[in-house]
DRENDO-1510 file (C-alpha; in Angstrom, 1 decimal, always signed):
<recs>
REC; n; res; u; v; w
REC; 1; MET; -20.3; -2.2; -5.2 .
REC; 2; GLN; -17.3; -2.2; -6.7 .
REC; 3; PRO; -14.8; -5.1; -6.3 .
REC; 4; GLU; -11.5; -4.3; -3.8 .
REC; 5; SER; -8.7; -3.5; -5.9 .
REC; 6; ASN; -5.0; -5.7; -5.1 .
REC; 7; ILE; -3.8; -2.2; -3.9 .
REC; 8; GLU; -6.9; -2.2; -1.2 .
REC; 9; LYS; -6.4; -6.0; -0.3 .
REC; 10; ILE; -2.8; -5.4; +0.0 .
REC; 11; VAL; -3.4; -2.3; +2.7 .
REC; 12; GLU; -5.8; -4.3; +4.2 .
REC; 13; ARG; -3.6; -7.2; +5.0 .
REC; 14; ILE; -0.1; -4.6; +5.6 .
REC; 15; PHE; -2.9; -2.7; +8.5 .
REC; 16; LEU; -4.2; -6.2; +9.9 .
REC; 17; THR; -0.6; -7.8; +10.9 .
REC; 18; HIS; +1.6; -4.5; +10.8 .
REC; 19; ARG; +3.9; -5.3; +8.5 .
REC; 20; ILE; +4.9; -4.4; +5.3 .
REC; 21; THR; +7.0; -6.8; +2.6 .
REC; 22; ARG; +10.0; -5.6; +0.0 .
REC; 23; ALA; +7.4; -6.9; -2.5 .
REC; 24; ASP; +4.6; -4.8; -1.2 .
REC; 25; GLN; +7.0; -2.0; -1.2 .
REC; 26; LYS; +8.0; -2.8; -4.5 .
REC; 27; ILE; +4.4; -2.7; -6.0 .
REC; 28; PHE; +3.5; +0.2; -4.6 .
REC; 29; MET; +6.4; +1.9; -6.1 .
REC; 30; MET; +5.9; +0.1; -9.2 .
REC; 31; THR; +2.3; +1.3; -9.5 .
REC; 32; LEU; +3.2; +5.0; -8.4 .
REC; 33; LEU; +5.4; +5.5; -11.0 .
REC; 34; SER; +3.3; +3.7; -13.3 .
REC; 35; LYS; +1.6; +5.4; -16.1 .
REC; 36; ASP; -1.4; +3.9; -15.4 .
REC; 37; SER; -3.5; +6.5; -13.0 .
REC; 38; LEU; -4.6; +5.5; -9.4 .
REC; 39; THR; -8.2; +6.2; -7.9 .
REC; 40; PRO; -8.4; +8.8; -5.1 .
REC; 41; LYS; -9.0; +6.1; -2.6 .
REC; 42; GLU; -6.0; +3.6; -4.1 .
REC; 43; GLN; -3.5; +6.9; -3.7 .
REC; 44; MET; -5.2; +7.7; -0.2 .
REC; 45; LEU; -4.5; +4.3; +0.4 .
REC; 46; ILE; -0.9; +4.0; -0.1 .
REC; 47; ASP; -0.4; +7.8; +1.2 .
REC; 48; ARG; -1.3; +6.1; +4.7 .
REC; 49; VAL; +1.0; +3.5; +4.2 .
REC; 50; PHE; +4.1; +5.4; +3.7 .
REC; 51; GLU; +2.8; +7.6; +6.2 .
REC; 52; ALA; +2.8; +4.8; +8.4 .
REC; 53; LEU; +5.9; +3.3; +7.6 .
REC; 54; ARG; +7.8; +6.8; +8.5 .
REC; 55; GLN; +6.1; +7.3; +11.8 .
REC; 56; GLY; +7.6; +4.0; +12.4 .
REC; 57; LEU; +4.2; +2.3; +12.7 .
REC; 58; LEU; +5.0; -0.7; +10.4 .
REC; 59; ARG; +7.7; -3.4; +10.3 .
REC; 60; VAL; +8.9; -4.0; +6.9 .
REC; 61; VAL; +9.5; -7.8; +7.0 .
REC; 62; ASP; +11.4; -10.4; +3.7 .
</recs>
């Protein structure tokens, strides 16, 4: 069994609390823009967070 990535841990916390911080958003954007490739699972998780944000299901907090 593979250990959870930082992305997976952050996404889990975001959906448990229904809140995303600006720092979380910055981590996701930097990860998406970096040359390092994401696993398909990490990409799916990030897409899920941004879709939830778009739908208003998450609250942005500082």
